[in-house]
N, C-alpha and C positions, 0 to 999 in steps of 0.2 A: 504493499499500499504506499510505502514511502516514495516509490517511483512516481506516484501520481501527485505528489505535493512538493517534491524537491524543487527549489527555485533555480532558474537559469541564471547565469552570471549577468549579461546584459539583456534587456528586453528587446526582441527583434523589432517590435513595433515602434519603440520610442528611443532605444539606445540608452535609456536611463539605467544607472546601476541599480540592481535590485538585491544585491547580497546584503542581508541584514547584519547588524552588529553582532548579534548573538545568533548565528545561523542555526546552530544545533537546537537551541531552545525554540526558535520559531518553527523549525522543522517538526519538532515533537508536538507543538500545539496544533499545527496543521494536520499532522497524522491523527492526532486525537479527534480533531474536529471532523475530518472525513470519516474516520472509523465510526464515530458516534452517529453520523447521518446514515451511513449505509446500515449500521446495526439497527437503528430504529426503523429503517425501511423494511428490513428482513423481519423484525419483530412485529411490525404492523401486519405484514402478510400472514404471519403465523397466527396472530391473535384473530385476525378476520376469519381465517380458515377454521381454527378451533372453536370460534364462536358459533359455528353452525347456523349461519344466517338462514332464515326460512326461504324455501323456494318461492320465487315470485312469478308473476304472470308470464313474462317472456321465457323464463326457464321452463316453466311448466308446459307451455305450448310445444316446446321441443322435446321435453321428457316423455310426453304422452306417446309420441311416435317411437321413442327409444324403448318405452315399456311394452308397446304392442307388437313391434316388429322384431324379426330375427335379423341376422347380418345382411342377408340378401334383400330383405324387405326394406332396409334402410337405403337402398339404392334407388327406391322409387320415390315419387312425390310425397313430401311429408304433410302431416295434417296441419290445420290452422294457417296455411299459407306460409309455413316456415321453410327456410333454406339453411343448410349447414353443410360444410365439407364432409366428405365420406369418412376419412380417417378419424375425424373428431367424433362423429357419430359412433363409429365402431369402438373407439376408446371408452366412451360413456356407456355403451351397451355392455362392454366387458366389465367395467366397474360395477354396473347394476347386477350382473350375474354372479360376480365373484364376491362382492362386498355388501350387496343389499342396497335398498333404496334410501339410505340415510343421507343427510346433507353432506356429511364428511366424505362418503364414498362418491357422491356425484360431483363434489367439488375437488376431488383429489387431483385429477390430471390437470385441470387449469392451474391449481396451486403449484404443482411441480413445474409446469411451464413457466409460471411467474418467477420461481427461484432460478431455473436455468437461464431465463432471460437476464437476470441481474448478473449471473456468473459469466456469461458470454459477453455481455456489454462491458463488464469490468475489464475482462481480458483484452477486448478490442480497443477500448479507450487507453488503457495503460500502454499498449504496444504502438498505438497510432498517433497519439497527440502529446502536446507538451503537458508537463505535470499539472499545471493550473487548470487547463482546459479539460484534461481527463478527469480530474477530481470533481470539477463542477458538473460535467456531463453525467457522471455516475450518480452524484448526489441528487441531481434533478430527477432522473428516472427512478431512483430508489424511493423517494418520498412523494412523488406525484400521485394524486388520488386515483385517477382512472386506471393506471397500471396495477395499483393495489387492489382496487375493487374487483377488477375482472380476473384477478388471479384466484377468486373464490366465487365464480359464477359458472353455471352450465351454459356458456355461450363460447363461441370459438375465438373471441377477441384476444384472449391470452396467447393463443397460437399465432394469431396475426402478428402480434408483437414479437413473439419468439422467433419466427422465421424471418422477419425483417432484420432482426439483429444478427441472425446467423448468416443471412445473405450479405449484410454490410461487413461483418467480421471477415468472411472469406474473401470478399472483394478487396478490402483494404490490405489483407495479408498478401494477396497477389500483387497489388500495386507497390508494396514495399519490396517484394522479391519477384520482379517480373521475369527473371531467368528461370524460375522453377515452374514445374507443371502441376505439382501436387494440389495446389489450391484450385486450379481449374477442374481437376479430377474430383475434388471434394464438392465443388459447385454442381458438377454434373450428377453426383451421387445424391445430393440433398434435394435437387430441384423437383423430381417427381413426388417425393414425400411432401414438400412444401405445397405443391399445387393441389394435392389431395387433402391437405390439412388446413388450408387458408385461401380463401378466394382473393383477397387483396394482395397476397404475395405475388400475384402476377404483375402488379404495378412495380413492385420492388425488383422482381426478376427482370422486367423490361428495362428498368433503370441500370441494373447491373450490366446487361447486355450492351447497352449504349456506351457506358463508361469503359468497359473492356475493349470495345471496338476501337476506341481512341488509342489503345496501346498496342494494336496488332502490327503496326509497321515494323517494329523490331522483334516481333515474336517468331519463334521457330515454326516449322510446318507442323510439328507435333503439337505445339500449343494452339495453333490455328485449328487443327483437327478437334481438339478437346473443346475449344470455343464453339466450333460448329455443332458438336454433339450436345453441348450445354443448351444451345438455342433450339435444337431439334427437341430435346427433352422438355424444355420450357414451354414451347408452343404445342407440342404433341400432348403433353400431360394436361395442360390447361384446356385444350379443346376436348379431349376425351372426358375430362371431368365435367366440363361445362355442358357439353352436348348430351352426354349419355346419362350421367348420374342425376337422379331427381326428375327425369323426364318420363320415365316408364309409367304407363297407366295414367297418364295425366289427363285431366278433364280440361279441354281448351277453355271452357267458360270459367272454370275455377282459376286457371292460370291468368286469364284476363282480369278477373276480379283481384287476384293477388297483385298483379302489376299495377292496377289502378290504385290499390290501397297504398302500395309503396310510393307511387308518385304523389299521392295526396299526403300521406303521413310525413314524407321527407321532402315536401314541396319546397321548403326553404333551403334545402341542400342541393337543389338543381338550379341551373341558370334560368333567369326569367326569359320569357319568350322574346321580349324586346331587347335586342343587343345593346341599345343605348343605356339600359339599366345594369348591364353586367359589371362595370367598374364599382358602382355603389354596392352591388350584391357581393362582389369579391372582397371588398374592404370589410363589410359586415361579417362575412364568413371567417376571414383570416384574423379578425379581432374578437371572435366569439368563442363558443365552448370548444371548438376544434383545437385551439391552442391553449387549453387550460392546464398549463404546466408551470409550476407545480399546482397552481390553482388558477381559477378564472371563471368566466361566465359569458353568456350571450350579451348582446347589445353593448359591445365594446369592453366587456369585463376582462378580456385577455389582451388588451392593447399593449400593456407593458411587455408581455411575452413576445408579442409580434414585433415590437421595436427592438428588443434584444435579438431576436432571430434575424431581423433585417440587418442589424449592426454586425452580427456574426457572419452573415453572407457577404457583406461588404469587406470584412476583414479577411475572409478566405480569398476573395477576388484580389484584394490589394496585395496579399502576400504570396500570390501565385498558386494557391491550392485549388486549381480549377477542377481537377478530377474529384476531389472531395466535395466541392460545391455541386458539381453535377450529380454525384451520388445522392446528396441530400435533397437536391431540388427536383430532379427528374420524377421521383415517385409522386410529388405534388402535381407536376404537370400531367403525367399519364392518368392520375386519378381525376383531375379536372377534365381531361378529354373524355373520359368515361362518363362523367356527369353530363357533359355537353351532349353525348349520344344517348342519355337517359338510361344508362346501364348500372351506374353505381353512384350513391350520393357523394357530394364533396362538402364536408362540414356538417353543420346541424347538431352533431353530437361527437364528443371525443371518443365514444366507444366504437363507433364504426370507422373511425380514423386512427385506431390504435396502431396500425402498421406504420404510421408516420411519426410515432412518438420518439424513437431513437434519433431520427434526423432533426426533430425539433429540439431535443435535448443537446445534440452536438452543436447545432448552430447557436442555440441560446448560450451554451457554455463559451463559444468563441466570442459572442457579444459581450458577456460578462467580463472575459479576460481582456477584451479591447477596452472596456470601460475602466477596468482597474489599472490598465497601463497608462491612462490619462492622469492618474494620481501620481504626482512627481515624487512625493515623500515615500520611501520604502516602508517606513514604519506605518504610515497611515494606509498604505496599500495592503499591508499584511493585516492590519486591524479590520479593514473592510472585508477582506477575504474570510477572516475568522467570523466576522459578523454575519456574513451570508450563510456560512455553515451553521452558525447558531440559529438563524431564522429557519433554515431548513429542518434542523433538529426539532425546533419548537412546533413546526407545522406537523411533523410526523408524530410527535408525542401527543399533540392534541387530537390527531386522527385515531391514535390507539385508545386514548381516554374515551373518546366519543363511541368507538365501537365496543368497548367494554361496557359502558353504561347503556348503550342502545344497540344491542346485537341483532338488528333487523333493518331492512331497508325502509319500510314504512310500517305504521301501526296496523294497517290493513293486512300485511303479510304476517305479522305476529299473531293477530287475532284469528286469521284464517287457520293457521297451524294449531293454535289453541282449541279452536272449535272442533277440528277433526279429532284431535287427541282426547278432548272431553267426550266426544261421541264414542270413540274407541274404548274408553274405560267403562262405558255403560253397556257395551255390546258383549254378550257372552260368546265364548268361542264356538264357532260353528253356526251361530245365528246369521241368517241371510239378511242383506240390506238391499232394499229396493229404492231407486231414485225415481221420484215422481215427475220425471221430465221426459221429453220426446227424444232429445238427442244431446250429444255432448256439448254442442255449442250453446245450449241453454244454461250451462253451468260455467262458472269461472274455471279456467284451466288449473289454477293452483289448488282449488278445492277438489277438483276431479283427480289430480295427481295424488294428493294426500289420501283421499277416500279410497282409491284403487290400490294404494300400497299399504294402508293401515288396516282396512276391513278385510275380513276373511273372504266373503262372498259378496259381490256387488252386481246388481242387474238393474235393467230398466223395466219399470212396471208397465210402461206403455207397450212393450214388446214381449214381455214374459208374464205369464199368469203365475200366481203363487201356487206351488204344488199343494195338493190336498194333504200330503204327508207332513207339511210344515206346521209345526205346533206354535211357533212364535217367530216373529220377524220384525224388522224395523223399516219404517217408511221415512224418507227424507225429502223435504221440499224447500228449495231455496228461491226466493223472489225478492222483488223490491218493496213488497208490502207484506207485513206480518200476517201469517196464516194461523188460523186456530187449529187445535188438535183434531177437532171434528172434521175440518176441511181437508186435512191431510189424510185422515182415516178413510174418508169417503172415496179416495182413489182405489181402495180395495173394496171388496164386498163387505160393508160394515155390519151386515146382518149376521155374519158368522164369526165376527171378531169383536173383541173388546179391548179397549185401551188400558194398558197397565202402567205405562210410563210415558212421559213427554217432557220436552224441554225446548227452549228456543234461544237463539243468540242473534245479536245484531252485530254485523261486521262493518266497520266504517269503509267508505270508498277508498280506492287506491290514491285518489287525489280529489281536489275540490270539485272537479267536474263529474266525478263518478258517484252515483247514489249509494246509500247504505244498503247492504244486502242482509235480509232476514232469513235465518235458517231454522226450520222447525223439524225435529225428529220425534217420531212417535213409535212406541213399542206396542205390538199387537199380539194377543194370544187368542187361539181359537176357543170359542165358548163350548 
């Protein structure tokens, strides 16, 4: 870690002497500062994972398909209009079969991906950048909220980030050692895995291809052959995954509705129809939640990050680091091109742009280093650097405290899990549960996930009659209006049943726009 904080003799940007009077003491404090920030970032990930955050709606919509399908079935169109890369689905299916449906098992592989991301990013930065830039970049990624959050969610975003870092790491290794072939071989080996594990890895892979193309003039024919193979695997794997996976047995009308929903839900993440509005839209996107590192918000809430990223890009250009600037900037450009074609959002939320996080951190670190070099006093420059580490540490510590006190995304998620667990405690082993609904879509996905994984037997009363041999059962009805026990019991033949137990629960909406959900469950016994 000392390699990331050791000071250079003169600063290349300013030529100002940076060696402090007591260099060993300053080195030690910078090591402590960086170690503390990285440590709190790792601890935050562990705390969030062990906290067992409840499964929320987006996770549940994906998990329903993982629960219902086998490995081959996951190559078909997913339910609820969901899309996810195949290898991610297979990993989650394996976790479900081997470890059960707990939050810990379902969040395990994203958690491991988050830890691997930090390890690879640390190695890449330490080997590729100056000590100050490397330390700042690692610190930013370690304690930024979205990389932490999505390392404990059943969504593929943690793998988007992981493979972006792996692509960048292998590319920078080759740029530092252009005479060797092993890094091109490694890129060729990892590319098919990346394409089947992360959709936006295609943007990063495309950027890598363009950057490497700049270096081919002095490459050997063997290296050119491996570069060609890398591109064949990149394009071939992407096309196979995009065209074949998730398209089988697709209902064209459902695909059309899913596409319309995507364009409506993410409308602010696609360029407006009027090209004259594009500059304003682009500024809004680049200063919004997309650049929330280590924190930020929409409506200009990430303007400070954008300014540091822009300053870092300028510093890279001025110091001749054109290949690095291209590697960091081209994924943005390719993603923007996809948004113009209506294929993938650009901005709107940091989670769908997590593949850009390493490049944001790298450019932001260059911007911070450039700003620090403007401080002429070595003592004050060091104090500011330590102060930045202290601020990062404080942000991570606050995040840990918040997740310990509030181990759930929203009160809705917490109450939904409590609701199903309370019902589960009242249901005797082997007692069937019937849902008084016509189809899955009538129920919230998170309720359906917990019900199907906690209850022994769950069926739909609308499609299945209660067997005459059943002596007791439970009926469940969820709606936006509170139902009476008699109303729920009326869904069965109430003349042959009597109510022996009933309870109800109100679950607040996920946000202010969502209504409260009332859930009534009734136990019936045959008379």
